N, C-alpha and C positions, 0 to 999 in steps of 0.2 A: 830541664824537666824530663821526667820519665815518660816512656812510651805507653800508649793507652792499651795496646793489645793484650799483654799479660795481665795488666791490672783489670781491664774490662772483663776478661774471662774469670778472674778470681772473684770479683764482685758479683758477677752473674751466677756463679756457682753457690756463693753464700746466700744470695737472695732466693734462688730457686729452691734450695734446701729449706730455707725459712718458710717460704710460701707453702710448700708441701706439708711441713709440720703443722702450720696453722689450719690446714684442711682436716687435720686429725687432732682435736683439742687435747686428747689424752697424751699426746706425744710432746706437748709443749714443755720445755725444760724450765721449771721455776728456779729462781736464783738460789744458789747455795755457795757460800764462800769457800773456795778451795782451801784445803788444809795447808797447802804449801805456800799460800800467800805470805805467811809470816817468815818464810825462809827464802822466797824468791827475791832476787835483786832486780830493780827496775830503774830505768831512766825515762821520765815523762816530761812533756812540754805543756805549759799552761799559757793562757792567752790574756791579752790586755783587757781593760775594762770595757772598751768599746766593742771588742769582739764578743765578749761574754754577754753583753747586753743584746747584741744582734741575735746570737744563738738563742737567748732566752725569749725574745719577743717573737721570733719567726718560727721557732721549733719547740722549745721546752714548754712554753706557755700552752701550746696546743696539745702537747702530750699530757699535760696536767688536766686539760679539759677532757681528753679521751679517757683518762684514768677515772675521773669523777663520773662521767656520763655512762661509761660501760661497766663501772664497778669492777675494774680490773686492776688490782694493786700493782703498782710499779715502783721500782727504785729509779729516780730521775736525777740525771747529772745536775750539779749545781745546788741541788736540794738535799739529796741523800748520799751522794759521793762526789768527789772532786771532779770538776769538768777538766778534761785533759786529753791528750793524745799520747799513746805509748810510742816511744822512740825505739827502745831496745830492752827486752826482758831477758833475764838469765835464770836458769835453774841451778840452785846451789847444792852443795853437798848435804847429805842427810846427817852427817856427823856434826853434833853441836859445836865442838871445839874448832873443827876446821871451818865450819860455817861462820863462826864468830870472827875468826882470823881473816877469812876471805872478805867478809863484809867490811871490816875495818880497812883492808887494803883497797877495796873498790871505792869506798867513800873518800879516800885520800889520794886516789890516783890522779896525777896531774894531767895525763893525756886524756883521760875521760873528762876532766874539768875543761880542758881546751875544746874538746868536741862539743860539750854542752854550751860553752860560751859562744861558739860559732853559729848556733841556731837562734840566739836572741835577736829579735827584730826581724826575723824572716817571715814574710807573708806566705800563707798557705790557703789555697782555694779548696773548699769542700763543696762537693756537688751532688752526690748521690746518697739518698736515704736507702738503707738496706734493711730488709726484714730478715733478721737472723733468728733462728729458733726461738729463744726466749729473750733476745736482745733487739734493740733498734740501734743501728749504726749509721754514721755519717762518713762517707768515704771521700778521699781526695783522689783525683785522677792525675793531675799534673803535679806530681810530687817534686818539690824543689830539690835541686842538686845538693844544696847545703844540708838538707835533712838526710838524703840518701848517703852522702859522704860521711856525715857524723855517725849515722847508724852503723855503717860498715866499720868505721874506726873503733867505735865503742865495742862492737862485737869482737873485733880482733883483740882488744885489750881484755875482754872477758876471757877469751881463750888462753891468753898469756898467763892469766891468773889461775887457770884451771877450772873455769866454770863454762857451761855450755850456753851460748846464746840461742834464744828461741827464734825460729825462722819467721820473718815478717816480709818475705818476698812478695812484691806486688800488692801490698796493702799498707795504707796509712789511714787510720780511722779514729773517730771519736765515738765512744759508747755513750749514747744519749739516754737510754733507759733499759731496764731489765725487768721482765715479768717476775714477780715474787710469788704469785700463787694463781694458778689457772683453774682452781677448783671452785665449787660453789654453784648456787642456783644460776641458771642461764648460761652455764658453761658452753653448751653446744652452739649458742647464738653469738657469743662474744667474738671468737676469732675471726669470723667472716667480716663483721663490721670493723673490727680492729684493723684487719688487713686493708679493707677498703679505705679507711681513714688515712692509713699510712701511705697508701699508693697516691692518694690525692695530695698529701703533704709532699711526697716525693716529687710530683710534677711541679709543685710550686717552687721547690728549692732548685731542682735541676734547670728550670728556666731562668732562675736568677741565683746563681751560686753565692755562697757566703765566703768571703775572704777574711781570714783571721790573721792577727799578728802575734807571734810568739813573744810573750812578755818575760817568761823565765823558764828555766829548765832545772828540774830537781831530780835527785836520786835517793834510793833507799829501798826498804822492804815495801812490796806492793801494798800490804795491809796498811802501812803507815801513810803512804802517798795517796791512796784512794779515800781515806777518812770516811769509811762507810758508817752511816748512822743506823 
């Protein structure tokens, strides 16, 4: 398992920035699909049915209530995009021909396949709900060595193929929800209540963390893997 120090600091920084943003409603970042999602290459882990059901009953259902009661449009995991945790993302070449060739090589790379297989069946404990600018995240503190090793090996294989792995040092998270639009009537009042409800939910989860089991690991373009509705 990984050490808490660096991870704790990373999560604290994310959460502090997020809370400050919510104090200034005009600074909330509504969701916009990055243009490079169709060219980025990603490896993500998905969870078994029991894990998905627990996340739904303990967190996602409550986010849907918050969305309805505060009239704050959200993209919610499991409903609007695939529930997942990112293992390792890579930024690809902007040249279409090279991008196509690299994508095919990464999709068929046996070393990446072996790293992906090594994560199936691994349990991961998620403990902290983080308020990130326009996102709600669920972070893992005790990152399994199997995940860290696979992430490192996949990153090395990206570099061997000539693509740059995105740094995910001290973070393993699930994106639970994204704000899609913070404008509209009652805008000034929404963030404070939104923040308060999320802090309450955070206490509930941190006192009884959620342990999920990785059911499968997939790879491809980020846009295809997230299946955003």
